[in-house]
C-alpha positions, 0 to 999 in steps of 0.5 A, a space after each residue: 637885097 643887101 649882101 646878095 649875091 648872084 652869078 650870070 652865066 653866058 657866053 656873050 660878052 656883051 650880056 656879061 657886061 649889060 646885065 651887071 650894069 642894069 642890076 647895079 643901077 637898081 639894086 643895090 648892095 648886090 655882088 655879080 660874079 660873072 662866067 663865059 662857060 658852064 664848066 666855069 660856072 661850077 667851080 664858082 658855084 662850089 666856092 660860093 652860095 649864090 642867092 641866085 643864078 642866071 644862065 643862057 640857055 644855049 652855050 657851047 660845051 655844057 648848055 644850061 639845061 645840063 647846067 641846071 641838073 648839075 647845080 640841083 645836085 650841088 645847090 639844090 636851093 638856089 634859084 635858076 634863071 634862064 635866058 631864052 632866045 626867040 623860039 626856045 619855048 620849049 627848051 624854056 618849058 623843059 628848063 622849068 620841069 628841071 627846077 629852073 626858077 624862071 626863064 627870061 626872054 631875049 630881047 630881056 625885058 630889063 623891068 622883067 629881069 630886075 623883078 624875077 631877080 628880086 623875087 629869085 633872092 627873095 626865095 632864097 632868102 625865105 628858103 634859108 630862114 626855113 632851113 635855119 628854123 627847120 634846124 633850129 627846130 631839129 635842134 630843140 626837138 633833140 634836146 627836148 628828147 635828151 632832157 626826156 631821156 635824162 629825166 626819165 633815167 633820174 626817176 628810174 633812178 629815183 625811183 630805186 633810191 626810193 625803194 633802197 630808202 624805204 628798205 633800209 628806213 624800214 629795217 632800221 625802224 623795225 630793228 629797234 621796234 621789235 626790241 621795245 616790243 619785246 621788252 615791254 612784253 617781258 615787263 608786262 608779264 614781270 608786272 603781272 607776276 609782281 616781279 621786280 623790274 631789271 634796270 638792263 630791260 629799262 637800259 635797252 628800252 631807252 637805248 633802242 627809242 634813242 635809235 628810232 628818235 636818232 632815225 627821225 631826226 635825220 628824216 626830219 632834218 633832211 626834210 626841213 633842209 630840202 623844202 628849205 625851212 631849216 632854222 639856224 640861231 646864230 650867236 657869237 661864241 668861242 669854239 675852243 671854250 665850246 668844243 672843250 665843253 662839248 667834248 668833256 663828257 667824251 674824253 670821260 667815257 673814251 678815256 686814253 684813247 680820245 685825245 683833245 689838241 688845242 693849237 690855237 687858244 681861242 677863236 670867235 665865231 658866229 654859229 648855231 651852238 646846237 647844230 655844230 655840236 650835232 656835226 661834231 659829235 656825229 663825226 666823232 660818232 662815226 669815227 668810233 663806229 668805224 674804228 676797232 674798239 680802244 683804237 685813238 681818236 682825236 679832236 684837233 682845234 686851230 685856225 687856218 688862215 680865216 678860218 677855224 678848222 676842228 678835225 676829227 681823226 681816227 685809226 679805222 677801216 678808212 673809205 676806198 679812194 673812188 668811195 670818198 667823193 661820194 659820202 656826203 650824197 644823201 643816203 649814200 653808206 660806203 659798200 663793204 665797210 662794216 661797223 667796228 665798235 657798237 652797231 647799225 650804220 644807219 641810213 646814210 643821212 648823217 654826213 649830208 645833213 652835217 655838210 649842209 649844216 656847216 654850208 649854212 655857216 658859210 663852211 665846208 667840211 672835207 675828208 681825208 681817207 686811207 684804207 685801213 689806215 683811218 679817216 680825217 673829217 675837218 670841219 671848216 668855219 669863217 672867223 669873226 673879223 680881228 676887229 669884232 673878236 674880244 680879246 681872251 687873255 685871260 680865256 687863253 690863260 685859263 687852259 688847263 695844264 693837260 690842254 696844254 701838254 696835249 698840243 
């Protein structure tokens, strides 16, 4: 009965002294409040949530029966014990019908009184526990309903995304397949007629097959990433030399419209060369795709603290601010942004895969953009600690004069 609190209401002051003493002797840690009127008892009940309330059935003003009715509204879960005099059995029965927990006849049998009070307090505690469990169950039910609703929403969205994805993939595969089929039929007819096969037809065939290969590779990489089977082959390398080699062919194709700015002579990182090369070429492809023909593209390599930064900057159509946060999401394609150079906007997997590859290198990829002015994508990779880096003075001095002049 630890930390229990009860209220005794009686206009007999002698009883208000005797009952708390009896309770103190037999029930430890029970705090007893007293009141000599029903009106005062109601005020106390509003302030405290008692474990039991004991009141005389006959009091001046508001009697015990009226008090029970009021308490049943104010504190419906609190047990009420009524003290009745001799010959008041009918009143006691009436009180029980009104919801009283028990009645105690005068002269009071203290053993019975204490036993009844203990049962009342235990009943109140059980009611509280049941109420708490009920609230917990209701809260759990609400959380389950929310989880089911959220899961249902996710499934609906996933189903809609699947439909959009299947439509995009079907379209992207159908276009090169139609081209391949048409070119093959054309070539077959020419072979049957003994005509010469033109190189242009073979190049068109190769280009369409290449488009299909890129799409299939994107789908495969996405599947490997999501199933945790995406593997990398790490090795130490100088990022600057790697980028020079990777972009040498690209510079020849783009000519004066492509600039490589090396702001830090040498930086050693540990990375998968093929995968990081894939990310850089993807960013360059996007920069060219969404920039007008002849628009400059700049790749900038620099050190930022303990990280290496590779930025790809274009002056193309740009990305609206409200769309920028979504560009690394799977299957996301910026709406109402048309390809400026080349064709095919893809299925929205390139940047998603690029971000995952960089994250697997403990790095990150960021993007800034201004509509109508262009975009900048930056790859951040952790540098090897200085103590582990090889001195590359010879490599730094071997940079071509053209590269130095572009700083």
